[in-house]
N, CA, C and O atoms as a GROMACS GRO file, in nm:
protein
  624
    1MET      N    1  11.582   9.947   7.191
    1MET     CA    2  11.467   9.942   7.281
    1MET      C    3  11.347   9.886   7.205
    1MET      O    4  11.326   9.918   7.088
    2THR      N    5  11.268   9.803   7.272
    2THR     CA    6  11.151   9.744   7.211
    2THR      C    7  11.041   9.849   7.196
    2THR      O    8  11.015   9.927   7.288
    3GLU      N    9  10.978   9.850   7.080
    3GLU     CA   10  10.868   9.942   7.053
    3GLU      C   11  10.746   9.902   7.134
    3GLU      O   12  10.715   9.783   7.145
    4LEU      N   13  10.675   9.998   7.191
    4LEU     CA   14  10.553   9.969   7.265
    4LEU      C   15  10.440   9.948   7.165
    4LEU      O   16  10.400  10.042   7.095
    5THR      N   17  10.389   9.827   7.158
    5THR     CA   18  10.292   9.790   7.055
    5THR      C   19  10.152   9.843   7.080
    5THR      O   20  10.071   9.846   6.987
    6HIS      N   21  10.120   9.884   7.202
    6HIS     CA   22   9.986   9.930   7.232
    6HIS      C   23   9.972  10.082   7.220
    6HIS      O   24   9.875  10.140   7.270
    7LEU      N   25  10.069  10.146   7.153
    7LEU     CA   26  10.061  10.290   7.126
    7LEU      C   27  10.070  10.312   6.975
    7LEU      O   28  10.151  10.250   6.907
    8ASP      N   29   9.987  10.403   6.924
    8ASP     CA   30   9.997  10.435   6.782
    8ASP      C   31  10.109  10.538   6.761
    8ASP      O   32  10.179  10.573   6.855
    9ASP      N   33  10.126  10.585   6.636
    9ASP     CA   34  10.237  10.675   6.606
    9ASP      C   35  10.224  10.812   6.674
    9ASP      O   36  10.320  10.890   6.675
   10LYS      N   37  10.106  10.842   6.730
   10LYS     CA   38  10.086  10.968   6.802
   10LYS      C   39  10.090  10.947   6.954
   10LYS      O   40  10.073  11.042   7.031
   11GLY      N   41  10.112  10.822   6.998
   11GLY     CA   42  10.120  10.792   7.140
   11GLY      C   43   9.988  10.758   7.205
   11GLY      O   44   9.980  10.744   7.327
   12ALA      N   45   9.883  10.743   7.125
   12ALA     CA   46   9.752  10.708   7.180
   12ALA      C   47   9.741  10.556   7.197
   12ALA      O   48   9.797  10.479   7.120
   13ALA      N   49   9.667  10.515   7.300
   13ALA     CA   50   9.646  10.372   7.324
   13ALA      C   51   9.567  10.311   7.210
   13ALA      O   52   9.476  10.372   7.154
   14ARG      N   53   9.604  10.187   7.176
   14ARG     CA   54   9.532  10.115   7.070
   14ARG      C   55   9.539   9.966   7.097
   14ARG      O   56   9.628   9.917   7.167
   15MET      N   57   9.444   9.895   7.040
   15MET     CA   58   9.449   9.750   7.045
   15MET      C   59   9.530   9.705   6.925
   15MET      O   60   9.505   9.750   6.813
   16VAL      N   61   9.625   9.617   6.947
   16VAL     CA   62   9.713   9.572   6.840
   16VAL      C   63   9.634   9.490   6.739
   16VAL      O   64   9.551   9.407   6.777
   17ASP      N   65   9.657   9.513   6.611
   17ASP     CA   66   9.594   9.435   6.505
   17ASP      C   67   9.674   9.306   6.485
   17ASP      O   68   9.788   9.311   6.438
   18VAL      N   69   9.614   9.193   6.519
   18VAL     CA   70   9.683   9.065   6.507
   18VAL      C   71   9.630   8.982   6.391
   18VAL      O   72   9.662   8.864   6.379
   19SER      N   73   9.550   9.042   6.306
   19SER     CA   74   9.482   8.966   6.200
   19SER      C   75   9.578   8.897   6.103
   19SER      O   76   9.543   8.793   6.048
   20ALA      N   77   9.696   8.952   6.082
   20ALA     CA   78   9.791   8.891   5.987
   20ALA      C   79   9.878   8.782   6.050
   20ALA      O   80   9.949   8.711   5.980
   21LYS      N   81   9.871   8.769   6.181
   21LYS     CA   82   9.955   8.670   6.249
   21LYS      C   83   9.897   8.529   6.231
   21LYS      O   84   9.775   8.513   6.226
   22PRO      N   85   9.983   8.429   6.221
   22PRO     CA   86   9.933   8.292   6.209
   22PRO      C   87   9.884   8.239   6.344
   22PRO      O   88   9.933   8.281   6.449
   23ASP      N   89   9.790   8.147   6.341
   23ASP     CA   90   9.747   8.079   6.462
   23ASP      C   91   9.854   7.980   6.502
   23ASP      O   92   9.901   7.900   6.420
   24THR      N   93   9.894   7.984   6.629
   24THR     CA   94   9.986   7.885   6.684
   24THR      C   95   9.937   7.848   6.823
   24THR      O   96   9.859   7.922   6.885
   25GLN      N   97   9.982   7.733   6.872
   25GLN     CA   98   9.948   7.697   7.008
   25GLN      C   99  10.024   7.790   7.103
   25GLN      O  100  10.144   7.812   7.087
   26ARG      N  101   9.954   7.844   7.199
   26ARG     CA  102  10.011   7.936   7.297
   26ARG      C  103   9.985   7.880   7.436
   26ARG      O  104   9.874   7.838   7.468
   27ILE      N  105  10.090   7.878   7.517
   27ILE     CA  106  10.078   7.832   7.656
   27ILE      C  107  10.151   7.932   7.744
   27ILE      O  108  10.259   7.979   7.710
   28ALA      N  109  10.090   7.964   7.857
   28ALA     CA  110  10.156   8.051   7.955
   28ALA      C  111  10.133   7.994   8.094
   28ALA      O  112  10.027   7.939   8.125
   29VAL      N  113  10.236   8.009   8.178
   29VAL     CA  114  10.229   7.962   8.316
   29VAL      C  115  10.265   8.079   8.407
   29VAL      O  116  10.368   8.144   8.389
   30ALA      N  117  10.179   8.106   8.504
   30ALA     CA  118  10.203   8.212   8.603
   30ALA      C  119  10.189   8.153   8.742
   30ALA      O  120  10.119   8.054   8.763
   31ILE      N  121  10.259   8.216   8.837
   31ILE     CA  122  10.251   8.172   8.975
   31ILE      C  123  10.231   8.292   9.067
   31ILE      O  124  10.254   8.407   9.028
   32GLY      N  125  10.189   8.263   9.189
   32GLY     CA  126  10.174   8.366   9.291
   32GLY      C  127  10.150   8.298   9.424
   32GLY      O  128  10.142   8.176   9.433
   33ARG      N  129  10.139   8.378   9.528
   33ARG     CA  130  10.125   8.322   9.663
   33ARG      C  131  10.047   8.418   9.753
   33ARG      O  132  10.057   8.540   9.740
   34VAL      N  133   9.971   8.360   9.843
   34VAL     CA  134   9.910   8.437   9.950
   34VAL      C  135   9.967   8.383  10.082
   34VAL      O  136   9.951   8.266  10.116
   35ALA      N  137  10.035   8.473  10.154
   35ALA     CA  138  10.093   8.437  10.284
   35ALA      C  139   9.989   8.463  10.391
   35ALA      O  140   9.912   8.559  10.384
   36MET      N  141   9.987   8.375  10.492
   36MET     CA  142   9.885   8.386  10.597
   36MET      C  143   9.936   8.324  10.726
   36MET      O  144  10.043   8.263  10.730
   37SER      N  145   9.857   8.341  10.830
   37SER     CA  146   9.890   8.282  10.959
   37SER      C  147   9.876   8.130  10.953
   37SER      O  148   9.804   8.076  10.868
   38ALA      N  149   9.943   8.063  11.043
   38ALA     CA  150   9.931   7.917  11.054
   38ALA      C  151   9.786   7.879  11.083
   38ALA      O  152   9.738   7.776  11.036
   39GLU      N  153   9.717   7.962  11.161
   39GLU     CA  154   9.576   7.935  11.193
   39GLU      C  155   9.489   7.936  11.067
   39GLU      O  156   9.405   7.848  11.048
   40ALA      N  157   9.510   8.034  10.980
   40ALA     CA  158   9.432   8.042  10.856
   40ALA      C  159   9.466   7.926  10.764
   40ALA      O  160   9.377   7.866  10.704
   41ALA      N  161   9.593   7.894  10.752
   41ALA     CA  162   9.634   7.782  10.666
   41ALA      C  163   9.572   7.651  10.716
   41ALA      O  164   9.526   7.570  10.636
   42ALA      N  165   9.573   7.632  10.847
   42ALA     CA  166   9.514   7.510  10.904
   42ALA      C  167   9.363   7.506  10.879
   42ALA      O  168   9.308   7.401  10.848
   43ALA      N  169   9.297   7.620  10.893
   43ALA     CA  170   9.152   7.625  10.869
   43ALA      C  171   9.119   7.589  10.725
   43ALA      O  172   9.023   7.516  10.700
   44ILE      N  173   9.197   7.639  10.631
   44ILE     CA  174   9.175   7.605  10.491
   44ILE      C  175   9.203   7.456  10.468
   44ILE      O  176   9.122   7.385  10.408
   45HIS      N  177   9.317   7.411  10.516
   45HIS     CA  178   9.358   7.270  10.497
   45HIS      C  179   9.257   7.172  10.558
   45HIS      O  180   9.230   7.067  10.500
   46ASN      N  181   9.202   7.207  10.673
   46ASN     CA  182   9.109   7.117  10.744
   46ASN      C  183   8.962   7.144  10.713
   46ASN      O  184   8.874   7.093  10.782
   47ALA      N  185   8.936   7.225  10.609
   47ALA     CA  186   8.799   7.258  10.566
   47ALA      C  187   8.716   7.315  10.681
   47ALA      O  188   8.600   7.277  10.698
   48LYS      N  189   8.774   7.406  10.758
   48LYS     CA  190   8.706   7.467  10.872
   48LYS      C  191   8.667   7.613  10.846
   48LYS      O  192   8.624   7.683  10.937
   49VAL      N  193   8.682   7.658  10.722
   49VAL     CA  194   8.643   7.795  10.688
   49VAL      C  195   8.492   7.796  10.664
   49VAL      O  196   8.440   7.718  10.585
   50VAL      N  197   8.423   7.886  10.734
   50VAL     CA  198   8.277   7.891  10.734
   50VAL      C  199   8.220   7.905  10.592
   50VAL      O  200   8.114   7.850  10.563
   51LYS      N  201   8.288   7.979  10.505
   51LYS     CA  202   8.235   8.005  10.370
   51LYS      C  203   8.240   7.882  10.279
   51LYS      O  204   8.178   7.884  10.173
   52GLY      N  205   8.312   7.777  10.316
   52GLY     CA  206   8.313   7.656  10.235
   52GLY      C  207   8.452   7.612  10.194
   52GLY      O  208   8.552   7.650  10.256
   53ASP      N  209   8.459   7.533  10.088
   53ASP     CA  210   8.584   7.476  10.039
   53ASP      C  211   8.664   7.584   9.966
   53ASP      O  212   8.643   7.609   9.847
   54VAL      N  213   8.755   7.646  10.038
   54VAL     CA  214   8.830   7.761   9.987
   54VAL      C  215   8.905   7.727   9.859
   54VAL      O  216   8.898   7.802   9.762
   55LEU      N  217   8.976   7.616   9.857
   55LEU     CA  218   9.059   7.583   9.741
   55LEU      C  219   8.974   7.550   9.618
   55LEU      O  220   9.011   7.586   9.506
   56ALA      N  221   8.862   7.482   9.638
   56ALA     CA  222   8.775   7.450   9.524
   56ALA      C  223   8.716   7.576   9.462
   56ALA      O  224   8.713   7.591   9.340
   57VAL      N  225   8.671   7.667   9.548
   57VAL     CA  226   8.614   7.793   9.497
   57VAL      C  227   8.722   7.877   9.429
   57VAL      O  228   8.696   7.936   9.324
   58ALA      N  229   8.841   7.883   9.487
   58ALA     CA  230   8.951   7.960   9.428
   58ALA      C  231   8.989   7.904   9.291
   58ALA      O  232   9.019   7.979   9.199
   59ARG      N  233   8.988   7.772   9.279
   59ARG     CA  234   9.022   7.709   9.151
   59ARG      C  235   8.922   7.750   9.043
   59ARG      O  236   8.961   7.787   8.932
   60VAL      N  237   8.794   7.744   9.076
   60VAL     CA  238   8.690   7.784   8.980
   60VAL      C  239   8.701   7.934   8.948
   60VAL      O  240   8.686   7.974   8.832
   61ALA      N  241   8.727   8.016   9.049
   61ALA     CA  242   8.741   8.160   9.026
   61ALA      C  243   8.856   8.189   8.931
   61ALA      O  244   8.844   8.274   8.843
   62GLY      N  245   8.969   8.119   8.948
   62GLY     CA  246   9.083   8.138   8.859
   62GLY      C  247   9.050   8.102   8.716
   62GLY      O  248   9.089   8.172   8.622
   63ILE      N  249   8.979   7.991   8.698
   63ILE     CA  250   8.939   7.949   8.563
   63ILE      C  251   8.847   8.053   8.500
   63ILE      O  252   8.866   8.092   8.385
   64MET      N  253   8.749   8.098   8.576
   64MET     CA  254   8.657   8.200   8.524
   64MET      C  255   8.730   8.328   8.488
   64MET      O  256   8.699   8.391   8.387
   65ALA      N  257   8.826   8.367   8.570
   65ALA     CA  258   8.902   8.491   8.545
   65ALA      C  259   8.982   8.481   8.416
   65ALA      O  260   8.986   8.576   8.338
   66ALA      N  261   9.046   8.368   8.394
   66ALA     CA  262   9.124   8.351   8.269
   66ALA      C  263   9.033   8.370   8.148
   66ALA      O  264   9.073   8.434   8.050
   67LYS      N  265   8.914   8.316   8.154
   67LYS     CA  266   8.821   8.324   8.041
   67LYS      C  267   8.768   8.465   8.019
   67LYS      O  268   8.720   8.496   7.910
   68ARG      N  269   8.776   8.552   8.120
   68ARG     CA  270   8.720   8.687   8.109
   68ARG      C  271   8.826   8.796   8.105
   68ARG      O  272   8.793   8.914   8.118
   69THR      N  273   8.951   8.760   8.088
   69THR     CA  274   9.059   8.858   8.092
   69THR      C  275   9.040   8.969   7.990
   69THR      O  276   9.067   9.085   8.020
   70GLY      N  277   8.994   8.936   7.871
   70GLY     CA  278   8.970   9.036   7.768
   70GLY      C  279   8.869   9.142   7.809
   70GLY      O  280   8.869   9.252   7.753
   71GLU      N  281   8.783   9.112   7.906
   71GLU     CA  282   8.686   9.209   7.958
   71GLU      C  283   8.745   9.294   8.070
   71GLU      O  284   8.695   9.402   8.099
   72LEU      N  285   8.853   9.245   8.131
   72LEU     CA  286   8.910   9.313   8.247
   72LEU      C  287   9.028   9.403   8.213
   72LEU      O  288   9.043   9.511   8.270
   73ILE      N  289   9.112   9.360   8.120
   73ILE     CA  290   9.231   9.434   8.080
   73ILE      C  291   9.196   9.507   7.950
   73ILE      O  292   9.171   9.442   7.849
   74PRO      N  293   9.195   9.639   7.950
   74PRO     CA  294   9.138   9.715   7.839
   74PRO      C  295   9.188   9.681   7.699
   74PRO      O  296   9.106   9.677   7.607
   75LEU      N  297   9.316   9.657   7.678
   75LEU     CA  298   9.366   9.635   7.543
   75LEU      C  299   9.395   9.488   7.511
   75LEU      O  300   9.457   9.457   7.410
   76CYS      N  301   9.349   9.399   7.599
   76CYS     CA  302   9.367   9.255   7.577
   76CYS      C  303   9.263   9.205   7.476
   76CYS      O  304   9.148   9.247   7.478
   77HIS      N  305   9.307   9.115   7.390
   77HIS     CA  306   9.214   9.052   7.297
   77HIS      C  307   9.133   8.944   7.370
   77HIS      O  308   9.188   8.871   7.453
   78PRO      N  309   9.004   8.933   7.339
   78PRO     CA  310   8.929   8.818   7.393
   78PRO      C  311   8.976   8.694   7.318
   78PRO      O  312   8.984   8.693   7.195
   79LEU      N  313   9.007   8.588   7.392
   79LEU     CA  314   9.067   8.470   7.331
   79LEU      C  315   8.983   8.345   7.354
   79LEU      O  316   8.916   8.332   7.456
   80PRO      N  317   8.987   8.254   7.258
   80PRO     CA  318   8.920   8.125   7.277
   80PRO      C  319   9.010   8.031   7.359
   80PRO      O  320   9.086   7.952   7.303
   81ILE      N  321   9.000   8.041   7.489
   81ILE     CA  322   9.082   7.960   7.578
   81ILE      C  323   9.045   7.813   7.560
   81ILE      O  324   8.927   7.778   7.561
   82THR      N  325   9.145   7.728   7.545
   82THR     CA  326   9.118   7.585   7.528
   82THR      C  327   9.143   7.505   7.655
   82THR      O  328   9.093   7.393   7.668
   83SER      N  329   9.221   7.560   7.748
   83SER     CA  330   9.247   7.491   7.873
   83SER      C  331   9.296   7.589   7.978
   83SER      O  332   9.375   7.679   7.950
   84VAL      N  333   9.248   7.570   8.101
   84VAL     CA  334   9.299   7.643   8.217
   84VAL      C  335   9.313   7.541   8.329
   84VAL      O  336   9.217   7.474   8.366
   85VAL      N  337   9.434   7.531   8.382
   85VAL     CA  338   9.458   7.443   8.496
   85VAL      C  339   9.510   7.530   8.610
   85VAL      O  340   9.608   7.602   8.595
   86ILE      N  341   9.442   7.521   8.723
   86ILE     CA  342   9.482   7.596   8.843
   86ILE      C  343   9.528   7.494   8.947
   86ILE      O  344   9.450   7.410   8.992
   87ASP      N  345   9.654   7.502   8.985
   87ASP     CA  346   9.708   7.417   9.092
   87ASP      C  347   9.727   7.503   9.215
   87ASP      O  348   9.784   7.612   9.208
   88LEU      N  349   9.680   7.453   9.329
   88LEU     CA  350   9.693   7.524   9.455
   88LEU      C  351   9.764   7.433   9.554
   88LEU      O  352   9.723   7.318   9.574
   89ALA      N  353   9.868   7.483   9.616
   89ALA     CA  354   9.946   7.406   9.713
   89ALA      C  355   9.949   7.480   9.845
   89ALA      O  356   9.998   7.593   9.853
   90ILE      N  357   9.896   7.418   9.949
   90ILE     CA  358   9.892   7.482  10.080
   90ILE      C  359  10.003   7.428  10.169
   90ILE      O  360  10.036   7.309  10.166
   91ASP      N  361  10.061   7.519  10.247
   91ASP     CA  362  10.158   7.478  10.349
   91ASP      C  363  10.125   7.556  10.476
   91ASP      O  364  10.020   7.620  10.483
   92ASP      N  365  10.210   7.551  10.575
   92ASP     CA  366  10.183   7.613  10.705
   92ASP      C  367  10.181   7.765  10.702
   92ASP      O  368  10.136   7.828  10.798
   93THR      N  369  10.229   7.826  10.593
   93THR     CA  370  10.238   7.972  10.588
   93THR      C  371  10.159   8.035  10.474
   93THR      O  372  10.165   8.156  10.456
   94GLY      N  373  10.086   7.955  10.397
   94GLY     CA  374  10.006   8.014  10.290
   94GLY      C  375   9.972   7.917  10.179
   94GLY      O  376   9.985   7.796  10.193
   95VAL      N  377   9.929   7.974  10.068
   95VAL     CA  378   9.889   7.896   9.952
   95VAL      C  379   9.961   7.950   9.828
   95VAL      O  380   9.959   8.070   9.801
   96ALA      N  381  10.024   7.860   9.755
   96ALA     CA  382  10.087   7.894   9.627
   96ALA      C  383   9.990   7.856   9.515
   96ALA      O  384   9.929   7.749   9.519
   97ALA      N  385   9.978   7.942   9.417
   97ALA     CA  386   9.889   7.917   9.303
   97ALA      C  387   9.971   7.914   9.174
   97ALA      O  388  10.061   7.996   9.154
   98THR      N  389   9.938   7.819   9.087
   98THR     CA  390   9.997   7.811   8.955
   98THR      C  391   9.883   7.800   8.854
   98THR      O  392   9.792   7.717   8.870
   99ALA      N  393   9.887   7.883   8.751
   99ALA     CA  394   9.787   7.877   8.643
   99ALA      C  395   9.858   7.846   8.513
   99ALA      O  396   9.957   7.910   8.478
  100THR      N  397   9.808   7.747   8.442
  100THR     CA  398   9.857   7.712   8.309
  100THR      C  399   9.741   7.731   8.212
  100THR      O  400   9.637   7.666   8.224
  101VAL      N  401   9.760   7.822   8.116
  101VAL     CA  402   9.653   7.856   8.023
  101VAL      C  403   9.699   7.825   7.881
  101VAL      O  404   9.813   7.854   7.844
  102THR      N  405   9.609   7.766   7.802
  102THR     CA  406   9.641   7.726   7.665
  102THR      C  407   9.534   7.777   7.569
  102THR      O  408   9.415   7.783   7.602
  103THR      N  409   9.579   7.813   7.450
  103THR     CA  410   9.489   7.845   7.340
  103THR      C  411   9.562   7.817   7.210
  103THR      O  412   9.684   7.797   7.210
  104THR      N  413   9.490   7.814   7.102
  104THR     CA  414   9.550   7.817   6.969
  104THR      C  415   9.496   7.944   6.905
  104THR      O  416   9.376   7.957   6.881
  105GLY      N  417   9.587   8.038   6.879
  105GLY     CA  418   9.541   8.165   6.828
  105GLY      C  419   9.654   8.254   6.782
  105GLY      O  420   9.766   8.209   6.761
  106LYS      N  421   9.622   8.383   6.767
  106LYS     CA  422   9.714   8.481   6.711
  106LYS      C  423   9.789   8.560   6.816
  106LYS      O  424   9.881   8.635   6.783
  107THR      N  425   9.753   8.544   6.942
  107THR     CA  426   9.819   8.618   7.049
  107THR      C  427   9.826   8.531   7.174
  107THR      O  428   9.748   8.437   7.190
  108GLY      N  429   9.918   8.564   7.262
  108GLY     CA  430   9.948   8.480   7.376
  108GLY      C  431   9.850   8.491   7.492
  108GLY      O  432   9.761   8.576   7.492
  109VAL      N  433   9.870   8.404   7.590
  109VAL     CA  434   9.781   8.395   7.704
  109VAL      C  435   9.851   8.430   7.836
  109VAL      O  436   9.810   8.384   7.943
  110GLU      N  437   9.956   8.512   7.827
  110GLU     CA  438  10.026   8.553   7.948
  110GLU      C  439   9.935   8.628   8.044
  110GLU      O  440   9.936   8.601   8.165
  111MET      N  441   9.857   8.722   7.994
  111MET     CA  442   9.768   8.800   8.080
  111MET      C  443   9.661   8.711   8.141
  111MET      O  444   9.621   8.732   8.256
  112GLU      N  445   9.614   8.613   8.066
  112GLU     CA  446   9.512   8.522   8.118
  112GLU      C  447   9.567   8.439   8.234
  112GLU      O  448   9.498   8.418   8.333
  113ALA      N  449   9.692   8.394   8.222
  113ALA     CA  450   9.752   8.315   8.329
  113ALA      C  451   9.773   8.400   8.454
  113ALA      O  452   9.745   8.355   8.565
  114MET      N  453   9.822   8.523   8.437
  114MET     CA  454   9.844   8.609   8.554
  114MET      C  455   9.712   8.654   8.617
  114MET      O  456   9.704   8.668   8.739
  115THR      N  457   9.611   8.677   8.536
  115THR     CA  458   9.479   8.712   8.589
  115THR      C  459   9.420   8.595   8.667
  115THR      O  460   9.362   8.614   8.773
  116ALA      N  461   9.435   8.475   8.614
  116ALA     CA  462   9.384   8.356   8.682
  116ALA      C  463   9.447   8.340   8.819
  116ALA      O  464   9.377   8.316   8.917
  117VAL      N  465   9.578   8.354   8.827
  117VAL     CA  466   9.647   8.343   8.956
  117VAL      C  467   9.600   8.452   9.051
  117VAL      O  468   9.570   8.425   9.167
  118SER      N  469   9.594   8.575   9.004
  118SER     CA  470   9.554   8.687   9.089
  118SER      C  471   9.415   8.667   9.147
  118SER      O  472   9.394   8.688   9.266
  119VAL      N  473   9.321   8.628   9.065
  119VAL     CA  474   9.183   8.612   9.112
  119VAL      C  475   9.170   8.490   9.203
  119VAL      O  476   9.094   8.494   9.299
  120ALA      N  477   9.242   8.384   9.175
  120ALA     CA  478   9.241   8.268   9.266
  120ALA      C  479   9.290   8.310   9.404
  120ALA      O  480   9.230   8.273   9.505
  121LEU      N  481   9.399   8.386   9.408
  121LEU     CA  482   9.454   8.430   9.536
  121LEU      C  483   9.360   8.530   9.606
  121LEU      O  484   9.344   8.523   9.728
  122LEU      N  485   9.299   8.620   9.532
  122LEU     CA  486   9.202   8.712   9.591
  122LEU      C  487   9.082   8.636   9.649
  122LEU      O  488   9.028   8.675   9.753
  123THR      N  489   9.042   8.530   9.583
  123THR     CA  490   8.930   8.449   9.633
  123THR      C  491   8.967   8.380   9.764
  123THR      O  492   8.885   8.372   9.856
  124ILE      N  493   9.090   8.331   9.773
  124ILE     CA  494   9.135   8.271   9.898
  124ILE      C  495   9.130   8.376  10.009
  124ILE      O  496   9.081   8.349  10.119
  125TYR      N  497   9.180   8.495   9.980
  125TYR     CA  498   9.174   8.603  10.079
  125TYR      C  499   9.029   8.629  10.122
  125TYR      O  500   8.999   8.634  10.241
  126ASP      N  501   8.942   8.644  10.025
  126ASP     CA  502   8.802   8.676  10.055
  126ASP      C  503   8.738   8.569  10.143
  126ASP      O  504   8.666   8.600  10.238
  127MET      N  505   8.763   8.444  10.111
  127MET     CA  506   8.698   8.336  10.185
  127MET      C  507   8.757   8.315  10.325
  127MET      O  508   8.686   8.268  10.414
  128ALA      N  509   8.883   8.350  10.346
  128ALA     CA  510   8.948   8.324  10.475
  128ALA      C  511   8.976   8.449  10.557
  128ALA      O  512   9.041   8.440  10.661
  129LYS      N  513   8.930   8.564  10.512
  129LYS     CA  514   8.962   8.689  10.582
  129LYS      C  515   8.905   8.695  10.723
  129LYS      O  516   8.956   8.770  10.806
  130ALA      N  517   8.802   8.618  10.752
  130ALA     CA  518   8.748   8.616  10.888
  130ALA      C  519   8.849   8.554  10.986
  130ALA      O  520   8.848   8.584  11.106
  131VAL      N  521   8.936   8.468  10.934
  131VAL     CA  522   9.037   8.403  11.017
  131VAL      C  523   9.164   8.488  11.024
  131VAL      O  524   9.228   8.495  11.129
  132ASP      N  525   9.200   8.554  10.913
  132ASP     CA  526   9.325   8.631  10.907
  132ASP      C  527   9.310   8.747  10.808
  132ASP      O  528   9.320   8.727  10.687
  133LYS      N  529   9.286   8.866  10.861
  133LYS     CA  530   9.274   8.983  10.774
  133LYS      C  531   9.410   9.034  10.727
  133LYS      O  532   9.416   9.119  10.638
  134GLY      N  533   9.519   8.984  10.784
  134GLY     CA  534   9.653   9.030  10.750
  134GLY      C  535   9.721   8.950  10.641
  134GLY      O  536   9.842   8.964  10.622
  135MET      N  537   9.647   8.867  10.570
  135MET     CA  538   9.708   8.790  10.460
  135MET      C  539   9.769   8.886  10.358
  135MET      O  540   9.720   8.997  10.340
  136VAL      N  541   9.875   8.841  10.293
  136VAL     CA  542   9.944   8.923  10.193
  136VAL      C  543   9.954   8.845  10.062
  136VAL      O  544  10.007   8.734  10.058
  137ILE      N  545   9.902   8.904   9.956
  137ILE     CA  546   9.910   8.845   9.822
  137ILE      C  547  10.032   8.904   9.753
  137ILE      O  548  10.052   9.026   9.758
  138GLY      N  549  10.111   8.821   9.690
  138GLY     CA  550  10.228   8.874   9.621
  138GLY      C  551  10.293   8.774   9.530
  138GLY      O  552  10.247   8.662   9.509
  139GLU      N  553  10.405   8.820   9.475
  139GLU     CA  554  10.490   8.737   9.390
  139GLU      C  555  10.418   8.684   9.266
  139GLU      O  556  10.457   8.580   9.213
  140VAL      N  557  10.314   8.753   9.218
  140VAL     CA  558  10.246   8.710   9.096
  140VAL      C  559  10.336   8.742   8.978
  140VAL      O  560  10.376   8.857   8.959
  141ARG      N  561  10.366   8.640   8.899
  141ARG     CA  562  10.457   8.661   8.786
  141ARG      C  563  10.445   8.549   8.684
  141ARG      O  564  10.406   8.437   8.715
  142LEU      N  565  10.478   8.585   8.562
  142LEU     CA  566  10.486   8.487   8.454
  142LEU      C  567  10.615   8.408   8.472
  142LEU      O  568  10.720   8.468   8.497
  143ILE      N  569  10.609   8.276   8.461
  143ILE     CA  570  10.732   8.198   8.471
  143ILE      C  571  10.770   8.132   8.339
  143ILE      O  572  10.886   8.096   8.318
  144GLU      N  573  10.672   8.116   8.249
  144GLU     CA  574  10.708   8.067   8.116
  144GLU      C  575  10.594   8.090   8.018
  144GLU      O  576  10.478   8.102   8.056
  145LYS      N  577  10.633   8.095   7.891
  145LYS     CA  578  10.535   8.104   7.782
  145LYS      C  579  10.594   8.036   7.659
  145LYS      O  580  10.716   8.030   7.642
  146SER      N  581  10.505   7.987   7.575
  146SER     CA  582  10.551   7.927   7.450
  146SER      C  583  10.454   7.964   7.339
  146SER      O  584  10.339   7.998   7.362
  147GLY      N  585  10.506   7.957   7.216
  147GLY     CA  586  10.427   7.987   7.098
  147GLY      C  587  10.445   8.128   7.048
  147GLY      O  588  10.498   8.215   7.118
  148GLY      N  589  10.400   8.150   6.927
  148GLY     CA  590  10.404   8.283   6.868
  148GLY      C  591  10.538   8.321   6.810
  148GLY      O  592  10.634   8.244   6.812
  149LYS      N  593  10.542   8.443   6.758
  149LYS     CA  594  10.661   8.495   6.690
  149LYS      C  595  10.782   8.502   6.783
  149LYS      O  596  10.894   8.475   6.740
  150SER      N  597  10.760   8.539   6.909
  150SER     CA  598  10.873   8.553   7.000
  150SER      C  599  10.922   8.419   7.057
  150SER      O  600  11.025   8.413   7.124
  151GLY      N  601  10.847   8.313   7.030
  151GLY     CA  602  10.892   8.180   7.071
  151GLY      C  603  10.878   8.153   7.219
  151GLY      O  604  10.794   8.212   7.287
  152ASP      N  605  10.961   8.064   7.268
  152ASP     CA  606  10.953   8.020   7.407
  152ASP      C  607  11.034   8.114   7.496
  152ASP      O  608  11.136   8.170   7.456
  153TRP      N  609  10.984   8.128   7.619
  153TRP     CA  610  11.053   8.209   7.720
  153TRP      C  611  11.032   8.142   7.855
  153TRP      O  612  10.924   8.091   7.883
  154ARG      N  613  11.133   8.144   7.935
  154ARG     CA  614  11.125   8.089   8.072
  154ARG      C  615  11.200   8.185   8.164
  154ARG      O  616  11.310   8.230   8.133
  155ARG      N  617  11.138   8.214   8.279
  155ARG     CA  618  11.203   8.301   8.378
  155ARG      C  619  11.333   8.234   8.424
  155ARG      O  620  11.333   8.117   8.462
  156PRO      N  621  11.444   8.310   8.419
  156PRO     CA  622  11.572   8.250   8.460
  156PRO      C  623  11.574   8.217   8.608
  156PRO      O  624  11.675   8.166   8.658
   0.00000   0.00000   0.00000
């Protein structure tokens, strides 16, 4: 069984000491989706949402969230993010979000990618809730990561 790195020998929460780890390029990709009515999807697609350009605002929100993950997740290290790309794809039933986050450092950016996707999707909900309060956010997950001691990983 893998040892839980965020617990000390007495079981108390701790921030992992990464000072001895080498800097490597780290990349993580996460995805998620917000399901919605055809009416809400059409309103977003046709720029008819009263609050403004939903996808543009969600993209910026996702980028901002990735940069602030260390402030949101208690034991996450604050990281010098070098790139955040948020891709949003709309169809008749919702919006899919993909976040790709990159850094060169001692620890990975998996949490930053998942936070970026989550906040982008929450922003879509917030901006379009007047059209559809029943939207459902889900399926947020890491699909790949590279770099570091554990190497590359891809969701099967």
